[in-house]
N, C-alpha and C positions, 0 to 999 in steps of 0.2 A: 667583376671589380674585386671580389674576394680572392680570385686566382692572381690576379694582377700583383695586389698587395702581398701575397704569399709569396711569389717569385722574387719580390723586390727584398725581402727580408730572410728568405729561405738561406743564403750563405751565411748569414750572421747567426742563424738561430741553430745552425748545426755546428757552429765554430765553438763548441763547449769544451772545457770550461772557461776558455779565453774571453769570452762575450761577456761573462760577469765580471771581468775585471775592468776597471774605469778606462786605463790607458789603452790596453788591447781593443777595447769596444770603440774607442774613438778613433783609432788608427783604420779601423776595419770600415767604420763609417765613411771616413774620409776618403777611403780609395773608391767606395761606391759614388761617392759626390763628383770626384774627379772623373770618372767614367761618363758623367752627365746623366745617369739614370734618373735621378731624384734629388730631393733637398735633405738637408740635415733634420728639419722641423719633421718632414714627412717620415723618415726612417724612424726618429724616435717616437713618434706619434703610434706609428704601427707596432714597434717592440713594445711599447708600454701596453696597448691594447692586448697583445699577444699574450704578455705575461699575466696581465691583470684578469683576462677573461677565461682561463682554463687551459692555456698552451695549446689550441688547438686552430686549424685553418679557419674554422667557422667563427673564430673570435674576432676575426678580421672583416665580417660582414658588417654592412652598414646599419646605422641605428634606424630600422624602418619604423620602429613605434613613435619616433620623433616626427615621422612625416605627417603632413596634413593638418587639419585644424579641428581636433576632437571637440565636438559639442557646438561647433559654428557652423552654420549654413552657409553654402556657397553662394555667389551671387548668380542669379540667374539671366542667361542672354536669351535673344530671341531666334538665335540659329539653332535649327535642327540638325541630325547627321543622320546617315543611312544606317539600317542596321546589317545589312550586307551589300555586297556589289551586284547580287544576282536578283534583287528584288526592287519593286518600286515603292515599297512602304517605307516611309522614313520615321525614325525615332525622335520623338520631340523631346524637348528639355522640360523636365516637371516643373510647373510653376504652381503657383497659389491655387488656381482654379482646378488644375488637374489633381493635385492633392486633396481638394474638398471632394471630387469624384471619386476617389480610392476611398476615403473615408465614409462616404455615403454606401458604397458598395461593401465594405467590411460591416457597417452596423446594420445595414437592412438585408444582406444576402448572407454573408458569413457567418455572422454572430447569431442570426436568428435560425439558421439550419445547420444542425450538427453534421447531417451528412453530405453536406456540400464543403469540399476542400477548397483550398486557397487557388488551385488552377482552375476548379470549376467557377469559382467566384469571378476570376478574371475573365473568363470566356463569356460569362454573363454580362461583364461590364463593358467588353468589346462589343457585344450585340446590342446593348442597351444606350451607349453613349458613343461610340465610334464606328457605328454602321448606318448606312442608308439602304433605303428599299428600292428595289431595282426589278424589273421583270426580266425573266430568263428567257431568252429569245429561242432556245430550244424546247422549252416544255411550256412557256407562256405562263408560268407561276410567279408570284413576287417573292424575291428571295432577298436575306440581308447581304450586302456587300460591303466589306470593310473599307474605311478610309485609307488615303494614303499615308496618313499620319497618326498611329496609334502608340500608345505606350507598350512597352514590353513586358512580359511577365516577371523578368527580373526587377526592372523599375518598380512594378506594383508590390511585388514582395519586399523590395528595400524599404519603400515608405510604409509599408504595412508594420513591418518591425520597427521602425524609427516613430512613426505618429500614433501608436496604440499601446496601450497596456496589455501585454498579451497574457498575464496571468489572470485579468479581468475578464477577457474577451473567453479564454479557456473555462474559466468559472462561468459564464453565463451560456456558452454552448452546451455544457454538460448538466447544466441547471446548478444552482448553488447547492442543493441538498446532495447531490451525486458527487460533485467536486470536494465539497467538505467532509464527505464521508471516504472518499476514495484517494484523493489527489492531495489533500492540504499538508502542510509540513509537520511531520512528527516532532516534538522538541524532547520527548522522553519516552520511557518504557514503563508498563504497566508494573515490571518488576521492581523498579526504583520506588514505586509508591506503596511497597511492603514492608512490614517489618521483619516478619518470619512466617513460618508456616502456620496457616489458619487466619492469616489477616485477610486474605479475600480468596474467595472461589469464584471461577469462572465456568458457566454451565452452557451448553448448547445443544441443538439437536441436528442431526442430519438422516436422511432417509438413505438406508443401504441400497446398494445395487445389485439386490439379489430378490428372487420372489419365493414366498414360502408356500408350502401345499399343506393342505389339511392332514393330520395324521390319519385320519379315517378314511381319506380317499388319496392315497399317494399314487395310484395309477400303475402299482407295480404288479398287479393281476393280469395287465395286457387288455383287459376287456373295455375298460373306460379310461379317458386320460384323467391325469391327475388335477385334483381341485385346487386352484390357486386362491389364496386367502389374501394375497397382497404383499405390499414391500414393508419391512419392518422400519421402525424408527428408532435410531440409536441415539440414547443421551450419555454424555460424558460430563462429568464434574472435575474441574482440575485445579489443584491449588496454585496460585499465581507465583508464589515466592519460589518454591522448588519444581513447578510444571509437573508434579506428579499426580497421576490420575487417582482420585480419591473416591470416586462413586460412578456407577455405570447402570444403565437400565435399557431394556429393549422391550418395544411394546408395538402393537398395532394401532394405536391410537395416533391420530396427527399430533403435530407438536402442539402441546397444551400445558396449562398448569397441572393438570391431573399427571402427566406424564413425568413433568418435571419434578413433581412432590416425590414421584417414586425414587427418581435419582437423587434427590436430596436425602432421602431416609436412607438410600444405600450408603452414601457419603458419611453417614452418621452411625453405621453399622459396623459391627466388627467383622473385618474381612475373613478371619478365620472360621467363624461360624458360617458366613455366606458361602465360602467356596467349598464347605464341606458339603452343603447342599447338592451340590453338582459333581460331588466324587472327587473333589481336587483338594488335595491335603497340602496346606502350606503352614509357616510359622508366622508370628505377628512380625519378626522382621523382614518377611517378605512383602508385606503389605501393612505398614504399621500405622496408617493413617485412619481415624475415625473420630468424629466430634462435628462441633457446630462453629463454623467460622465467625469472624467479625462482621464480614459483609459479603455479599453475592452480587455477581455481574453476570454476563451471559456470552460465552464462546468457547468451542473445540470440539474433539473426536477420537473411537475404539472400543475390547472386551475382556473377559476375565483372563485367559491365556496371553492375549495382546498387552493388556494392561500391566500384567506381571512382567512380561519382557519389556515394556517401555520403562516402567518403573525401576527395574534393577539392571538393566544392561545397555539402555540406549543412552549414547552421550550426545549432550546437547552442544551442538559445534558452536553456536552464536550465544550463549550464556553468558551474561555480563559478570563474571566473578568479581567480587570485591577484594579489596587488599587483604582482609583477614582470611579469605578463603584460599587466596594464592599462598599466602603465609603457611597456612595449614594443610597446602596441599590437598584441597578437597576436589575430587573429579566432579566433572559436571553432568553428573548421573543422578536423576531425580530423588531416588532414595538417599543417596550421600547427602545431597543439598537439603533433605528434609531433616536427617539426623543431626546434620551440624547447626541448623536452624533452631532446632528443638533446643539444643545445648547451649548455643550461644546467642542466640536471638530471643530467647523465652517465647516459644510458640504461643499462638493466641487462641488455641482449640479449647473449647468446653464441651465436656462431655454430659450426656443425659441417657436416660433409659431409652432404648429404641421405642418402645410403645408411646411414651411421652413425646418423641420426635414425631412419630407418625400422627398422633393425635393433634399435634400443633400444626401439621401441615394439611389436615383435612380443612377443606372450605367450609363456611358456615353461613347460615342465614337466620333470618327472624321466622318464628311460627306461633300461631295462636292456639292457645289450650283452653278448651270448653269442659267446665265441670258440669256432670250431670246430676239432677235432682231425683233422688228415689221418692217414690210415692210412700207415705207413713203407713205404716201396718194396719190402721183403722180405715185407710183409703180403699175403697172396692172399685174405683173408675177404672177402666182398662184403656183410658187416654195414653198417649205416649209420654216417656219422660220430657219433662221441660229442660230447658238449658239455662245456665247462668251467662252473665257477662264473660267475654274471652279474656285471658291473660297472655301478654307476649312474652316469649322466651327466647334465647339463642340457642339454635342447634348445631352441631357439627355433623356431617353426613358424609358418606363414601359414594362418590358419583360412578365409580367402575362396576 
């Protein structure tokens, strides 16, 4: 249809610029009409469509989007139709009863079993609703034989998508907890919820993909194998606004508050002093972040050299630069974002002595203190000292 329409107006379209002049266009159209090829209304309709829809042959395609009756169900007839000419199985017209079977299979089988796909659900439906038991003459066993009129997989898929809430089914199949955690729509970013550096820190732990050996039994002498002491757990604390690594900790303890406490203490520690303990000399400009954030969440990964590279050289490809950052030509590098935020967004860090930070992070508990009564000087009894009533106090303790 498109090619036929294009062949009709092709002589007119290529007759430029005369086709754009009213009288010349009228004479050209009259010549085609006199040849008996088409009518005046058809030619002008095709020319108008060609010019209005991009001046390309595809502009002459019919408006298929206007076909059918969107949102309206077709009338059901009683006649069936063959699926192919080489089979005795007929394809039925899907009526209300068939659709109720489809919905029952989706609810009881497909939705309830995450491992079962739509094709598997269709096959179970054929066995349960559209098959009869028969005896196999060759083996003598009872088998299921499909009936001569069964729905097709295409019909089952079509009505599955039409009659069901696909998002609700997917949520039920994955369980609401997993779906809401991994599949729900994200309406914003954590960066947009922060004012500047120090507004929010995120912390997370990951088990490193390496095994550590004991320093006292490395197996280098060849007499005995190295003694493996385990895989280290890496904690990383990141500033949400600039995505800068502000604290790290590596230990053999499993993910716990004790290890997180050490990572948070490192986040509040001067990094120049910290790196000097490992023979690494840096300036404060290389790792300028230490202090206590406004709030703390939990997520992210990496260590000293890696942290320095990430903070000073790693370019964040998808960081949402605000208009002010674009105006100031701030590169999407964590340390640059941090410095810009400190100057322009009034960073929210508060600094305290490291000992006070560690003391505040220690776990606490209640304890009872018993006072001892000393015997008087004139008392010669050898009985043990007696104890008075206990008093409760709150103690901080180091669990490591």
